[in-house]
KETOR-990236 format. One record per residue (C-alpha): x, y, z; residue number from 0; chain. Coordinates in steps of 0.02 Angstrom, whole numbers. Layout:
+--------+--------+--------+-----+---+
!      x !      y !      z !   k ! c !
+--------+--------+--------+-----+---+
!      X !      Y !      Z ! NUM ! A !
...
+--------+--------+--------+-----+---+
//
This chain:
+--------+--------+--------+-----+---+
!      x !      y !      z !   k ! c !
+--------+--------+--------+-----+---+
!      0 !      0 !      0 !   0 ! A !
!     65 !    173 !    -48 !   1 ! A !
!      3 !    340 !     18 !   2 ! A !
!    -14 !    498 !    -86 !   3 ! A !
!    -78 !    674 !    -52 !   4 ! A !
!   -177 !    771 !   -183 !   5 ! A !
!   -194 !    957 !   -152 !   6 ! A !
!   -338 !   1017 !   -261 !   7 ! A !
!   -371 !   1204 !   -268 !   8 ! A !
!   -531 !   1260 !   -351 !   9 ! A !
!   -604 !   1432 !   -381 !  10 ! A !
!   -732 !   1406 !   -242 !  11 ! A !
!   -643 !   1291 !   -120 !  12 ! A !
!   -485 !   1191 !    -92 !  13 ! A !
!   -448 !   1028 !     -5 !  14 ! A !
!   -314 !    900 !     35 !  15 ! A !
!   -352 !    718 !     -5 !  16 ! A !
!   -257 !    572 !     71 !  17 ! A !
!   -258 !    427 !    -52 !  18 ! A !
!   -201 !    247 !    -34 !  19 ! A !
!   -166 !    135 !   -182 !  20 ! A !
!   -158 !    -52 !   -152 !  21 ! A !
!   -185 !   -198 !   -271 !  22 ! A !
!   -250 !    -82 !   -409 !  23 ! A !
!   -381 !    -10 !   -292 !  24 ! A !
!   -384 !    172 !   -242 !  25 ! A !
!   -464 !    241 !    -83 !  26 ! A !
!   -483 !    426 !    -41 !  27 ! A !
!   -502 !    519 !    123 !  28 ! A !
!   -525 !    706 !    136 !  29 ! A !
!   -418 !    776 !    276 !  30 ! A !
!   -432 !    963 !    251 !  31 ! A !
!   -553 !   1082 !    164 !  32 ! A !
!   -562 !   1270 !    155 !  33 ! A !
!   -655 !   1406 !     61 !  34 ! A !
!   -578 !   1505 !    -80 !  35 ! A !
!   -632 !   1659 !   -174 !  36 ! A !
!   -579 !   1830 !   -233 !  37 ! A !
!   -524 !   1973 !   -122 !  38 ! A !
!   -567 !   2148 !   -181 !  39 ! A !
!   -433 !   2281 !   -157 !  40 ! A !
!   -430 !   2460 !   -219 !  41 ! A !
!   -337 !   2405 !   -376 !  42 ! A !
!   -451 !   2259 !   -418 !  43 ! A !
!   -495 !   2078 !   -383 !  44 ! A !
!   -356 !   1964 !   -318 !  45 ! A !
!   -322 !   1790 !   -252 !  46 ! A !
!   -264 !   1779 !    -71 !  47 ! A !
!   -114 !   1671 !   -115 !  48 ! A !
!    -31 !   1685 !     56 !  49 ! A !
!   -186 !   1616 !    140 !  50 ! A !
!   -194 !   1479 !      9 !  51 ! A !
!    -12 !   1438 !     45 !  52 ! A !
!    -51 !   1426 !    231 !  53 ! A !
!   -197 !   1310 !    193 !  54 ! A !
!    -86 !   1201 !     82 !  55 ! A !
!     36 !   1176 !    226 !  56 ! A !
!   -106 !   1151 !    350 !  57 ! A !
!   -179 !   1015 !    239 !  58 ! A !
!    -14 !    922 !    229 !  59 ! A !
!      7 !    937 !    418 !  60 ! A !
!   -170 !    872 !    449 !  61 ! A !
!   -139 !    723 !    337 !  62 ! A !
!     22 !    677 !    427 !  63 ! A !
!    -58 !    695 !    598 !  64 ! A !
!   -201 !    581 !    543 !  65 ! A !
!    -82 !    442 !    493 !  66 ! A !
!    -33 !    476 !    312 !  67 ! A !
!    144 !    434 !    257 !  68 ! A !
!    145 !    502 !     79 !  69 ! A !
!    268 !    447 !    -52 !  70 ! A !
!    211 !    591 !   -162 !  71 ! A !
!    124 !    758 !   -150 !  72 ! A !
!     39 !    832 !   -304 !  73 ! A !
!    -49 !    998 !   -327 !  74 ! A !
!   -174 !   1059 !   -457 !  75 ! A !
!   -272 !   1220 !   -479 !  76 ! A !
!   -382 !   1310 !   -604 !  77 ! A !
!   -299 !   1381 !   -759 !  78 ! A !
!   -247 !   1551 !   -830 !  79 ! A !
!   -197 !   1645 !   -672 !  80 ! A !
!    -14 !   1679 !   -637 !  81 ! A !
!    120 !   1764 !   -535 !  82 ! A !
!    281 !   1856 !   -575 !  83 ! A !
!    443 !   1828 !   -480 !  84 ! A !
!    594 !   1942 !   -466 !  85 ! A !
!    776 !   1892 !   -491 !  86 ! A !
!    783 !   1822 !   -314 !  87 ! A !
!    625 !   1718 !   -337 !  88 ! A !
!    519 !   1835 !   -231 !  89 ! A !
!    335 !   1860 !   -273 !  90 ! A !
!    298 !   2026 !   -360 !  91 ! A !
!    124 !   2087 !   -319 !  92 ! A !
!    -31 !   1992 !   -270 !  93 ! A !
!    -95 !   1883 !   -415 !  94 ! A !
!   -255 !   1945 !   -495 !  95 ! A !
!   -416 !   1847 !   -506 !  96 ! A !
!   -469 !   1799 !   -683 !  97 ! A !
!   -635 !   1890 !   -661 !  98 ! A !
!   -552 !   2056 !   -625 !  99 ! A !
!   -616 !   2196 !   -737 ! 100 ! A !
!   -443 !   2245 !   -799 ! 101 ! A !
!   -469 !   2133 !   -951 ! 102 ! A !
!   -634 !   2214 !  -1004 ! 103 ! A !
!   -613 !   2262 !  -1187 ! 104 ! A !
!   -434 !   2199 !  -1195 ! 105 ! A !
!   -469 !   2058 !  -1318 ! 106 ! A !
!   -529 !   2186 !  -1445 ! 107 ! A !
!   -376 !   2293 !  -1411 ! 108 ! A !
!   -264 !   2143 !  -1446 ! 109 ! A !
!   -350 !   2116 !  -1614 ! 110 ! A !
!   -292 !   2290 !  -1664 ! 111 ! A !
!   -113 !   2226 !  -1654 ! 112 ! A !
!   -134 !   2044 !  -1706 ! 113 ! A !
!   -281 !   1966 !  -1798 ! 114 ! A !
!   -394 !   1840 !  -1715 ! 115 ! A !
!   -346 !   1709 !  -1844 ! 116 ! A !
!   -160 !   1737 !  -1816 ! 117 ! A !
!   -177 !   1723 !  -1626 ! 118 ! A !
!   -272 !   1561 !  -1646 ! 119 ! A !
!   -149 !   1488 !  -1771 ! 120 ! A !
!     -8 !   1518 !  -1647 ! 121 ! A !
!    -98 !   1459 !  -1489 ! 122 ! A !
!   -248 !   1351 !  -1533 ! 123 ! A !
!   -341 !   1422 !  -1382 ! 124 ! A !
!   -519 !   1488 !  -1375 ! 125 ! A !
!   -545 !   1674 !  -1349 ! 126 ! A !
!   -597 !   1724 !  -1174 ! 127 ! A !
!   -557 !   1888 !  -1089 ! 128 ! A !
!   -494 !   1794 !   -935 ! 129 ! A !
!   -352 !   1711 !  -1033 ! 130 ! A !
!   -177 !   1744 !   -970 ! 131 ! A !
!   -132 !   1827 !  -1135 ! 132 ! A !
!   -259 !   1966 !  -1106 ! 133 ! A !
!   -216 !   1985 !   -923 ! 134 ! A !
!    -35 !   2012 !   -976 ! 135 ! A !
!    -84 !   2126 !  -1120 ! 136 ! A !
!   -185 !   2233 !  -1000 ! 137 ! A !
!    -22 !   2256 !   -903 ! 138 ! A !
!     67 !   2300 !  -1065 ! 139 ! A !
!    -64 !   2430 !  -1108 ! 140 ! A !
!    -51 !   2503 !   -933 ! 141 ! A !
!    140 !   2505 !   -945 ! 142 ! A !
!    153 !   2404 !   -786 ! 143 ! A !
!    319 !   2430 !   -696 ! 144 ! A !
!    316 !   2246 !   -647 ! 145 ! A !
!    378 !   2199 !   -820 ! 146 ! A !
!    537 !   2298 !   -786 ! 147 ! A !
!    582 !   2203 !   -628 ! 148 ! A !
!    506 !   2032 !   -660 ! 149 ! A !
!    622 !   1888 !   -700 ! 150 ! A !
!    504 !   1739 !   -711 ! 151 ! A !
!    323 !   1700 !   -757 ! 152 ! A !
!    240 !   1555 !   -665 ! 153 ! A !
!     61 !   1494 !   -666 ! 154 ! A !
!    -18 !   1477 !   -493 ! 155 ! A !
!     16 !   1290 !   -469 ! 156 ! A !
!    196 !   1321 !   -524 ! 157 ! A !
!    208 !   1456 !   -390 ! 158 ! A !
!    150 !   1337 !   -254 ! 159 ! A !
!    261 !   1196 !   -318 ! 160 ! A !
!    407 !   1317 !   -310 ! 161 ! A !
!    367 !   1359 !   -130 ! 162 ! A !
!    352 !   1172 !    -89 ! 163 ! A !
!    508 !   1110 !   -179 ! 164 ! A !
!    618 !   1260 !   -218 ! 165 ! A !
!    610 !   1213 !   -404 ! 166 ! A !
!    540 !   1335 !   -532 ! 167 ! A !
!    448 !   1248 !   -673 ! 168 ! A !
!    312 !   1278 !   -800 ! 169 ! A !
!    195 !   1128 !   -806 ! 170 ! A !
!    132 !   1085 !   -980 ! 171 ! A !
!    -57 !   1064 !   -955 ! 172 ! A !
!    -73 !   1228 !   -862 ! 173 ! A !
!     40 !   1321 !   -984 ! 174 ! A !
!    -75 !   1272 !  -1127 ! 175 ! A !
!   -223 !   1361 !  -1045 ! 176 ! A !
!   -136 !   1530 !  -1055 ! 177 ! A !
!   -152 !   1568 !  -1242 ! 178 ! A !
!     34 !   1606 !  -1231 ! 179 ! A !
!     93 !   1432 !  -1286 ! 180 ! A !
!    113 !   1372 !  -1465 ! 181 ! A !
!     60 !   1188 !  -1483 ! 182 ! A !
!    136 !   1180 !  -1657 ! 183 ! A !
!    313 !   1223 !  -1600 ! 184 ! A !
!    304 !   1152 !  -1424 ! 185 ! A !
!    364 !   1316 !  -1351 ! 186 ! A !
!    293 !   1481 !  -1292 ! 187 ! A !
!    217 !   1591 !  -1428 ! 188 ! A !
!    364 !   1710 !  -1414 ! 189 ! A !
!    335 !   1815 !  -1570 ! 190 ! A !
!    153 !   1844 !  -1519 ! 191 ! A !
!    204 !   1893 !  -1343 ! 192 ! A !
!    336 !   2014 !  -1403 ! 193 ! A !
!    216 !   2093 !  -1529 ! 194 ! A !
!     95 !   2129 !  -1386 ! 195 ! A !
!    231 !   2204 !  -1278 ! 196 ! A !
!    238 !   2056 !  -1160 ! 197 ! A !
!    420 !   2010 !  -1124 ! 198 ! A !
!    446 !   1833 !  -1188 ! 199 ! A !
!    606 !   1823 !  -1083 ! 200 ! A !
!    494 !   1791 !   -932 ! 201 ! A !
!    439 !   1620 !   -996 ! 202 ! A !
!    550 !   1472 !   -952 ! 203 ! A !
!    561 !   1288 !  -1002 ! 204 ! A !
!    403 !   1181 !   -996 ! 205 ! A !
!    393 !   1018 !   -895 ! 206 ! A !
!    279 !    871 !   -933 ! 207 ! A !
!    151 !    804 !   -809 ! 208 ! A !
!    224 !    661 !   -709 ! 209 ! A !
!    389 !    750 !   -677 ! 210 ! A !
!    462 !    722 !   -503 ! 211 ! A !
!    526 !    890 !   -440 ! 212 ! A !
!    611 !    813 !   -289 ! 213 ! A !
!    588 !    816 !   -100 ! 214 ! A !
!    502 !    951 !     -2 ! 215 ! A !
!    611 !   1095 !     52 ! 216 ! A !
!    685 !   1051 !    223 ! 217 ! A !
!    591 !   1192 !    310 ! 218 ! A !
!    424 !   1135 !    236 ! 219 ! A !
!    460 !    952 !    278 ! 220 ! A !
!    497 !   1000 !    458 ! 221 ! A !
!    347 !   1116 !    474 ! 222 ! A !
!    222 !    989 !    405 ! 223 ! A !
!    303 !    829 !    465 ! 224 ! A !
!    297 !    758 !    289 ! 225 ! A !
!    473 !    689 !    294 ! 226 ! A !
!    543 !    634 !    127 ! 227 ! A !
!    385 !    648 !     23 ! 228 ! A !
!    424 !    694 !   -157 ! 229 ! A !
!    339 !    838 !   -246 ! 230 ! A !
!    267 !    772 !   -409 ! 231 ! A !
!    186 !    880 !   -541 ! 232 ! A !
!     30 !    789 !   -601 ! 233 ! A !
!    -75 !    872 !   -733 ! 234 ! A !
!    -72 !   1036 !   -636 ! 235 ! A !
!   -224 !   1104 !   -727 ! 236 ! A !
!   -372 !   1031 !   -632 ! 237 ! A !
!   -462 !    981 !   -792 ! 238 ! A !
!   -307 !    893 !   -853 ! 239 ! A !
!   -304 !    789 !   -694 ! 240 ! A !
!   -491 !    760 !   -701 ! 241 ! A !
!   -485 !    689 !   -878 ! 242 ! A !
!   -354 !    562 !   -821 ! 243 ! A !
!   -490 !    493 !   -707 ! 244 ! A !
!   -624 !    471 !   -842 ! 245 ! A !
!   -673 !    287 !   -824 ! 246 ! A !
!   -685 !    265 !  -1013 ! 247 ! A !
!   -677 !     95 !  -1095 ! 248 ! A !
!   -680 !    162 !  -1273 ! 249 ! A !
!   -582 !    300 !  -1360 ! 250 ! A !
!   -724 !    396 !  -1442 ! 251 ! A !
!   -810 !    477 !  -1294 ! 252 ! A !
!   -852 !    654 !  -1242 ! 253 ! A !
!   -816 !    719 !  -1068 ! 254 ! A !
!   -878 !    861 !   -961 ! 255 ! A !
!   -782 !    918 !   -808 ! 256 ! A !
!   -926 !    995 !   -714 ! 257 ! A !
!   -906 !   1128 !   -580 ! 258 ! A !
!   -897 !   1317 !   -577 ! 259 ! A !
!   -850 !   1294 !   -760 ! 260 ! A !
!   -918 !   1158 !   -872 ! 261 ! A !
!   -772 !   1111 !   -982 ! 262 ! A !
!   -829 !    995 !  -1120 ! 263 ! A !
!   -715 !    906 !  -1241 ! 264 ! A !
!   -641 !    753 !  -1323 ! 265 ! A !
!   -470 !    673 !  -1309 ! 266 ! A !
!   -368 !    691 !  -1469 ! 267 ! A !
!   -190 !    652 !  -1523 ! 268 ! A !
!   -154 !    814 !  -1617 ! 269 ! A !
!   -214 !    994 !  -1589 ! 270 ! A !
!   -357 !   1048 !  -1701 ! 271 ! A !
!   -319 !   1225 !  -1761 ! 272 ! A !
!   -416 !   1237 !  -1924 ! 273 ! A !
!   -541 !   1369 !  -1977 ! 274 ! A !
!   -690 !   1276 !  -1904 ! 275 ! A !
!   -608 !   1264 !  -1732 ! 276 ! A !
!   -576 !   1451 !  -1740 ! 277 ! A !
!   -754 !   1488 !  -1794 ! 278 ! A !
!   -826 !   1381 !  -1654 ! 279 ! A !
!   -702 !   1455 !  -1529 ! 280 ! A !
!   -635 !   1288 !  -1468 ! 281 ! A !
!   -475 !   1266 !  -1371 ! 282 ! A !
!   -330 !   1143 !  -1375 ! 283 ! A !
!   -261 !   1111 !  -1202 ! 284 ! A !
!   -123 !    989 !  -1161 ! 285 ! A !
!   -161 !    820 !  -1086 ! 286 ! A !
!    -50 !    681 !  -1024 ! 287 ! A !
!     55 !    558 !  -1124 ! 288 ! A !
!     46 !    652 !  -1288 ! 289 ! A !
!   -142 !    684 !  -1287 ! 290 ! A !
!   -234 !    848 !  -1310 ! 291 ! A !
!   -401 !    905 !  -1244 ! 292 ! A !
!   -503 !    979 !  -1386 ! 293 ! A !
!   -629 !   1070 !  -1280 ! 294 ! A !
!   -734 !   1221 !  -1241 ! 295 ! A !
!   -750 !   1317 !  -1079 ! 296 ! A !
!   -933 !   1343 !  -1039 ! 297 ! A !
!   -996 !   1449 !   -895 ! 298 ! A !
!  -1057 !   1307 !   -784 ! 299 ! A !
!  -1132 !   1298 !   -610 ! 300 ! A !
!  -1061 !   1472 !   -579 ! 301 ! A !
!  -1237 !   1530 !   -627 ! 302 ! A !
!  -1315 !   1429 !   -485 ! 303 ! A !
!  -1174 !   1470 !   -363 ! 304 ! A !
!  -1200 !   1657 !   -389 ! 305 ! A !
!  -1389 !   1638 !   -373 ! 306 ! A !
!  -1364 !   1550 !   -207 ! 307 ! A !
!  -1243 !   1683 !   -145 ! 308 ! A !
!  -1366 !   1820 !   -192 ! 309 ! A !
!  -1510 !   1734 !   -105 ! 310 ! A !
!  -1404 !   1703 !     49 ! 311 ! A !
!  -1364 !   1889 !     58 ! 312 ! A !
!  -1551 !   1920 !     49 ! 313 ! A !
!  -1583 !   1802 !    195 ! 314 ! A !
!  -1634 !   1642 !    104 ! 315 ! A !
!  -1501 !   1513 !    151 ! 316 ! A !
!  -1543 !   1372 !     30 ! 317 ! A !
!  -1437 !   1218 !      4 ! 318 ! A !
!  -1393 !   1162 !   -171 ! 319 ! A !
!  -1509 !   1012 !   -149 ! 320 ! A !
!  -1653 !   1128 !   -104 ! 321 ! A !
!  -1617 !   1241 !   -252 ! 322 ! A !
!  -1612 !   1092 !   -370 ! 323 ! A !
!  -1776 !   1025 !   -300 ! 324 ! A !
!  -1860 !   1192 !   -333 ! 325 ! A !
!  -1793 !   1188 !   -511 ! 326 ! A !
!  -1859 !   1011 !   -539 ! 327 ! A !
!  -2033 !   1068 !   -486 ! 328 ! A !
!  -2031 !   1225 !   -594 ! 329 ! A !
!  -2111 !   1248 !   -764 ! 330 ! A !
!  -2000 !   1180 !   -905 ! 331 ! A !
!  -1940 !   1280 !  -1056 ! 332 ! A !
!  -1995 !   1448 !   -991 ! 333 ! A !
!  -1847 !   1535 !  -1075 ! 334 ! A !
!  -1669 !   1502 !  -1131 ! 335 ! A !
!  -1510 !   1600 !  -1095 ! 336 ! A !
!  -1334 !   1593 !  -1165 ! 337 ! A !
!  -1230 !   1543 !  -1013 ! 338 ! A !
!  -1076 !   1625 !  -1092 ! 339 ! A !
!  -1154 !   1795 !  -1120 ! 340 ! A !
!  -1042 !   1931 !  -1047 ! 341 ! A !
!  -1187 !   1983 !   -934 ! 342 ! A !
!  -1151 !   1831 !   -826 ! 343 ! A !
!   -961 !   1845 !   -815 ! 344 ! A !
!   -932 !   1954 !   -662 ! 345 ! A !
!   -988 !   1915 !   -483 ! 346 ! A !
!  -1154 !   1994 !   -436 ! 347 ! A !
!  -1342 !   1977 !   -432 ! 348 ! A !
!  -1360 !   1827 !   -548 ! 349 ! A !
!  -1549 !   1804 !   -527 ! 350 ! A !
!  -1576 !   1984 !   -584 ! 351 ! A !
!  -1457 !   1961 !   -730 ! 352 ! A !
!  -1546 !   1803 !   -790 ! 353 ! A !
!  -1711 !   1898 !   -785 ! 354 ! A !
!  -1631 !   2045 !   -874 ! 355 ! A !
!  -1568 !   1930 !  -1014 ! 356 ! A !
!  -1743 !   1858 !  -1036 ! 357 ! A !
!  -1818 !   2032 !  -1042 ! 358 ! A !
!  -1691 !   2092 !  -1171 ! 359 ! A !
!  -1723 !   1941 !  -1281 ! 360 ! A !
!  -1912 !   1961 !  -1267 ! 361 ! A !
!  -1944 !   1797 !  -1179 ! 362 ! A !
!  -2050 !   1754 !  -1030 ! 363 ! A !
!  -1963 !   1809 !   -871 ! 364 ! A !
!  -1942 !   1679 !   -732 ! 365 ! A !
!  -2025 !   1735 !   -570 ! 366 ! A !
!  -1975 !   1608 !   -438 ! 367 ! A !
!  -1809 !   1541 !   -377 ! 368 ! A !
!  -1850 !   1372 !   -452 ! 369 ! A !
!  -1893 !   1447 !   -621 ! 370 ! A !
!  -1731 !   1548 !   -625 ! 371 ! A !
!  -1623 !   1398 !   -587 ! 372 ! A !
!  -1718 !   1286 !   -708 ! 373 ! A !
!  -1687 !   1411 !   -848 ! 374 ! A !
!  -1501 !   1406 !   -804 ! 375 ! A !
!  -1490 !   1216 !   -798 ! 376 ! A !
!  -1591 !   1188 !   -957 ! 377 ! A !
!  -1482 !   1315 !  -1047 ! 378 ! A !
!  -1325 !   1225 !   -990 ! 379 ! A !
!  -1392 !   1062 !  -1062 ! 380 ! A !
!  -1431 !   1151 !  -1225 ! 381 ! A !
!  -1254 !   1220 !  -1231 ! 382 ! A !
!  -1188 !   1044 !  -1204 ! 383 ! A !
!  -1287 !    983 !  -1354 ! 384 ! A !
!  -1221 !   1121 !  -1466 ! 385 ! A !
!  -1043 !   1089 !  -1407 ! 386 ! A !
!  -1061 !    901 !  -1435 ! 387 ! A !
!  -1121 !    927 !  -1613 ! 388 ! A !
!   -971 !   1038 !  -1650 ! 389 ! A !
!   -849 !    919 !  -1566 ! 390 ! A !
!   -912 !    779 !  -1678 ! 391 ! A !
!   -894 !    889 !  -1831 ! 392 ! A !
!   -715 !    935 !  -1784 ! 393 ! A !
!   -661 !    757 !  -1742 ! 394 ! A !
!   -762 !    668 !  -1876 ! 395 ! A !
!   -821 !    544 !  -1744 ! 396 ! A !
!   -981 !    502 !  -1653 ! 397 ! A !
!   -941 !    529 !  -1469 ! 398 ! A !
!  -1037 !    413 !  -1354 ! 399 ! A !
!  -1059 !    410 !  -1207 ! 400 ! A !
!  -1040 !    579 !  -1122 ! 401 ! A !
!   -941 !    560 !   -961 ! 402 ! A !
!   -979 !    693 !   -830 ! 403 ! A !
!   -848 !    703 !   -693 ! 404 ! A !
!   -813 !    819 !   -548 ! 405 ! A !
!   -919 !    896 !   -412 ! 406 ! A !
!  -1053 !    955 !   -533 ! 407 ! A !
!  -1095 !    774 !   -572 ! 408 ! A !
!  -1192 !    775 !   -408 ! 409 ! A !
!  -1327 !    878 !   -493 ! 410 ! A !
!  -1438 !    736 !   -550 ! 411 ! A !
!  -1563 !    854 !   -630 ! 412 ! A !
!  -1431 !    928 !   -744 ! 413 ! A !
!  -1367 !    753 !   -783 ! 414 ! A !
!  -1540 !    698 !   -841 ! 415 ! A !
!  -1566 !    859 !   -938 ! 416 ! A !
!  -1400 !    825 !  -1026 ! 417 ! A !
!  -1454 !    650 !  -1078 ! 418 ! A !
!  -1627 !    706 !  -1133 ! 419 ! A !
!  -1563 !    855 !  -1232 ! 420 ! A !
!  -1417 !    767 !  -1318 ! 421 ! A !
!  -1500 !    600 !  -1347 ! 422 ! A !
!  -1344 !    514 !  -1280 ! 423 ! A !
!  -1310 !    406 !  -1129 ! 424 ! A !
!  -1230 !    506 !   -990 ! 425 ! A !
!  -1112 !    420 !   -868 ! 426 ! A !
!  -1073 !    516 !   -709 ! 427 ! A !
!   -930 !    495 !   -588 ! 428 ! A !
!   -813 !    491 !   -509 ! 429 ! A !
!   -854 !    649 !   -413 ! 430 ! A !
!   -675 !    670 !   -352 ! 431 ! A !
!   -604 !    653 !   -527 ! 432 ! A !
!   -475 !    792 !   -510 ! 433 ! A !
!   -399 !    722 !   -350 ! 434 ! A !
!   -404 !    545 !   -422 ! 435 ! A !
!   -315 !    596 !   -582 ! 436 ! A !
!   -189 !    693 !   -479 ! 437 ! A !
!   -148 !    539 !   -374 ! 438 ! A !
!   -142 !    422 !   -524 ! 439 ! A !
!    -15 !    531 !   -613 ! 440 ! A !
!     92 !    529 !   -455 ! 441 ! A !
!     78 !    339 !   -450 ! 442 ! A !
!    136 !    327 !   -631 ! 443 ! A !
!    280 !    448 !   -599 ! 444 ! A !
!    337 !    348 !   -448 ! 445 ! A !
!    324 !    181 !   -538 ! 446 ! A !
!    169 !    104 !   -455 ! 447 ! A !
!     63 !    109 !   -614 ! 448 ! A !
!    118 !     82 !   -793 ! 449 ! A !
!     19 !    205 !   -899 ! 450 ! A !
!   -145 !    297 !   -931 ! 451 ! A !
!   -238 !    137 !   -976 ! 452 ! A !
!   -187 !     58 !   -810 ! 453 ! A !
!   -239 !    216 !   -718 ! 454 ! A !
!   -414 !    215 !   -794 ! 455 ! A !
!   -432 !     31 !   -751 ! 456 ! A !
!   -399 !     79 !   -569 ! 457 ! A !
!   -540 !    207 !   -580 ! 458 ! A !
!   -663 !     78 !   -647 ! 459 ! A !
!   -610 !    -43 !   -511 ! 460 ! A !
!   -624 !     82 !   -369 ! 461 ! A !
!   -772 !    198 !   -397 ! 462 ! A !
!   -956 !    178 !   -441 ! 463 ! A !
!  -1031 !    269 !   -588 ! 464 ! A !
!  -1211 !    307 !   -632 ! 465 ! A !
!  -1293 !    305 !   -804 ! 466 ! A !
!  -1431 !    419 !   -867 ! 467 ! A !
!  -1528 !    372 !  -1023 ! 468 ! A !
!  -1627 !    491 !  -1134 ! 469 ! A !
!  -1805 !    475 !  -1075 ! 470 ! A !
!  -1903 !    637 !  -1091 ! 471 ! A !
!  -1861 !    719 !  -1259 ! 472 ! A !
!  -2021 !    821 !  -1275 ! 473 ! A !
!  -1986 !   1007 !  -1289 ! 474 ! A !
!  -1797 !    995 !  -1307 ! 475 ! A !
!  -1791 !   1013 !  -1497 ! 476 ! A !
!  -1895 !   1173 !  -1496 ! 477 ! A !
!  -1792 !   1244 !  -1354 ! 478 ! A !
!  -1632 !   1198 !  -1446 ! 479 ! A !
!  -1687 !   1287 !  -1604 ! 480 ! A !
!  -1718 !   1445 !  -1501 ! 481 ! A !
!  -1551 !   1424 !  -1411 ! 482 ! A !
!  -1449 !   1406 !  -1571 ! 483 ! A !
!  -1520 !   1570 !  -1636 ! 484 ! A !
!  -1455 !   1668 !  -1487 ! 485 ! A !
!  -1298 !   1573 !  -1432 ! 486 ! A !
!  -1135 !   1666 !  -1463 ! 487 ! A !
!  -1027 !   1512 !  -1492 ! 488 ! A !
+--------+--------+--------+-----+---+
//
């Protein structure tokens, strides 16, 4: 039996998972959990990285005190956000949150310097204002003095891995989320960066998932009690780790990593950077063992999370189960929204924004909490159907089934909507896909598992899945026709 620790940082919460792998069977135990979210300062919206660092160490300490003896420690986070280090490796400034308003309008400003088609041909990444490229370009436009003193660019998991191990690295899967990496050359898109006034000298060598960085720094080992545990970089982008844990038995499947974001895609061998992929605004993000994730970021359960936060502030403290029950009881197909409309991007009064969208598009306006959430969930399922159709067009394959993994797979109503709307079988689970994939990549790196196929066999052997079959198609085709007319891409 071998112990591992997976540190999984999400945009809403983080946790430390103690995992044991024995006889091709994996068991998980959560030992530490904490909230996460943006901190607003006078200059904008930031991540509280020092608190996150304290929680990372607290999670390792809790695991050790509860009996863990990890051979490896792996960390993953969301994508796109980053930090800059000076020549001594010190952190320069507090990293911004990807929803900060400093990128408003910056994508269009970038197109004045470099065409949309040229950016896509060099990066293969979908256009979203939160992308690292536009965060950095906003600094270029503002003539940020940080560029003058910065020595090194690191994504957030690379920052934490540096603080754990003392080794500065740029992990492949997370680098490919930035729209600063060229999948054709296997290096940073240096000419693009320089054209936009972003110093390409900041970007160092890229490391593959499964690289062993080495032992914890002595001070961290002593503080946490973790001894000689090795720091392993899994797929440091949380979706990259989650896709490792898809319990697929065939190659031609679609997957959805469901949470704050719904990231939907297919596993491919080569990046898809043709005109259709550009038109449909798809992205190519690095996977493990030479694979790529041809996918699309969809605003996911963020819509429901922000509704819940708004209602809590108004005095209605509803659980997610209660909110979903209200949605199940509400009138179907009242209206449709585009989950990726810019109206829904920033934090705020999401129920009011959903109603505003319906008013602007001359639809019936939901009146109750259940109706508002049902409109959101039905619209997500409709976006999944559109994305699936385009994935199949781009890959030339019928993708079946749809695997839904991650915390959002707990939403059984959305799972059934997804099956009904798409006409495909939906397989859900494992819920803890990101932590599982993180651990499995550590096990491969440290020689306990052979390859990706062996890792997915462990998932099938260790975790239950649930299947949803299309059963109530009435109304979905008419709603889909309406959705396609208004969806932005």
